[in-house]
N, C-alpha and C positions, 0 to 999 in steps of 0.2 A: 461520567458520560452514557457509556457505553456497556448494558448488562446482558448477557445470552444465557439463557437458561434449556438444557434441553434440547440443543438444534438437530436435529438430523436430518439428512439427506441422503441420496442412493441415487446409483445409474441404471436403473432395471430393478434387478435384482438383488445388484448389489452393493453392501450400503458402503458412505464416503464420508458419514459423520454420525457418529455414535454416542451420543447425548451430551455436548458440548458444553459446559459450562466455562464464560469469559467474561473477565473484568475491565475494563478502561477507562481510567478516571480523567480528566481536563488537562491536557497539556502534558500529555504522558508519551513515552514510545516504546511501547510495549513487540517484541521481537518474538516471533512463530518462528521453532524449527523442528527439524526433523527430516527422516530418509524420503526421498522418490515414493511419491504414493501413499503419504498417510496424510492427506487429506487438505493441503494447508491451503493448496489453491480452491480447492473447492469452500475452504470454510470463506476465505475472500470474496466470492464470489456471491454466497449466501447473503454474509452482509450488504454486499452491496443490491440483491433484488434479480439477480439472473440466473441463479438457480436456484431451483425450487425448494423448499425445506419447512422442516414445521419444529415447532416450538417454541420458545419466545424470544425476539428482541425489542429491548426496548433504550432506546437511545432517550437521554435529558429526559428520562421517566416517563418519554411516552412509547408505548407500544406502537412497533413497525412491523410485526413480524408478518402484516399482509401487503404494507404497503408495497407501491410499484416503486421499479428501480428510479425514473423519474422522481419520485415523491422524495426518496430518500436525497436525490442529490439538491433538493430542495433545501433538505434540513440540514445538509453538511456533511453525507457521506461519499466520497467520493473516490476512484478505485482508480491506480495505473495499474494497468495490466498488465502482465508478462507477455514479453515479447514486443513490448511496445506500441506496437499498433499505429504506428503514425499514418496518416493519409498522403502518400509518397507523391502525388501529383500536385497536390496543392501546397502552396507559400510554408513556411514557417508560421509565418504571421494568421494564414486563416486554419490553418489548424490552432492556435490557440486561440484566435477567435471563436472556434466551436466550442470551445469548455464555458466559453460565458454566456452562451446562446441564452441563458436563461435569467443572463442580468441583464441592468439598462446599458445604454451608452456609456452615459459616465463612470460607472463602477467598473466597467468593461476595460476603458481606458487607464484607470488606476492599476486596475491587477494586471494590465499589461506591462504598466513600466515596471510593478514590482516585481517580475517576472526575467523581465530584462534586467532589472538587477542584480536577479540570484544570479541567470546565465547571462553572463553579455557576452558571450561569444552565439546568444538566440537573435541577439539585437542587429551582431553583424551580419549577418545571416540570414536577416528577415523576408527578403523579398527572393530567397531562393527554394526550391524545393525539397521538400523534404525526405522525400524518398532518394536524396544526393548526399543529405549528411551521414558522416561517419557513424555507427552504431551509440557511441557515449552521447555524441548530437543530437542523438535519438532518443535518447534514455531522458535526456533532461529536457528533450520537445514534449516526452508523455509527460514528464512532472511537470514541469510546465502549463499544459495544456489541463492537468487536475486542479493545479494554484489558480486558474481563469475561474473555474463555480466557487472558489473564497471556502473549501470546504473547514470543517470543524474537528473533522477526524478521515486521515488520509490513510487510506488502503496500498501498500508499498507493494506490487508483487514479484519478488527476485529483479529487482532493481542491477547488480550488478552482472546480470547473467552476460554470458559470452564477450565481455567488456575486456581490455588489458587490464594490470594491477593498476596504475595511473589514471586512468580513470575512475577503477572502481574505487578510489581515495577520493576524487573529485565528486562523485553521487553519494558520500558517506560524508563529506563535506557539507554537501548541502543539505542532507536528512538532520546532521546536528544542526544547520542555523533554521528549519523549521523547526525544529523542537524549541530550540531557543526563541520561536515567533508565537508559542504556547499552541500551535497545534498540534492533535494530538495524530498520534501514528500507533498502526498496528503493522510491522514488517514481517513479510515472509520473507530469508533469507538463505539460499544451500551457505552461504560463505557465515555460519553459523558464529563462527570466533567475531568477525568483525561486528556482528548482526549484537551480540550478546555484548561484546565492548561497550555499545553507547544506548545499551536498552535499561531504563529504570527495572522493568520485569521482562518475563520469558514464559512460556509456555511451552514444553518440549510434544507432539504428537508422534503417536504410532497407530499407524492401522485405523483412522480415522478416530480415534480417540487421544483427548488429551491425558496424560501419564506423568506429568512432571509441572509445577510451578512455584517458582522462587524469582529471589531479584535477578539481573543480567548477573551480576558479580556470583551470584549464587552458584546459578548454572556452568558460569565459567570454569568455576573450580570443583564441579561435582565431578567424581572418579569417574562414574556411569554415562556422563554427558560426553566427558574429554576423549572417553572410548568409544562412541558411538558416534561422536561428530565430529569432531575436533580432529580427529587425525592422531591422538596423542593416547 
């Protein structure tokens, strides 16, 4: 589904991505782990088109390296940003509707019912201002808003950040349900153990480079990965 070859990005003179090669198959869940500052969020931003980058990005065999963000969304690449970034004064349902702004009314209604099925608490709070939701509910809303665009590839940036353990478990349960629905996912997550435990494959990043790639189970068992990222 996704092929990335030689992706480079920088902030001024500071390199952020250095020759990234990465692949994601249809329906696959791929975890991206590494220390803070390794370039994980920059890579997601480059794939969604909001971070200038060089190199080649192919989505379903189509070269989208020069495509603008809105074009990538229309093709099916949708990002859930770090920190949730919901529109606080707007209602839950208005936030969700903004995620479907490129789709027709009938498709939007279908997507809305799907999101409410995944997150019943959002249906209960549909008229409530998004800014008054708990952190976990706002994360559900951010994921729901992305799902309104009917993504084929969902880019998830730190979905468990700042959440209580019970809510983290709920978010990861949602990620597993999305994977079962044949949505491909690229997951950036500081909770490396939880991410790799549900991932088909994983990549390890250090200082803008991918230094290791294997199945999720193999990375969990790797002594170097365990020492560096799993606290073991």
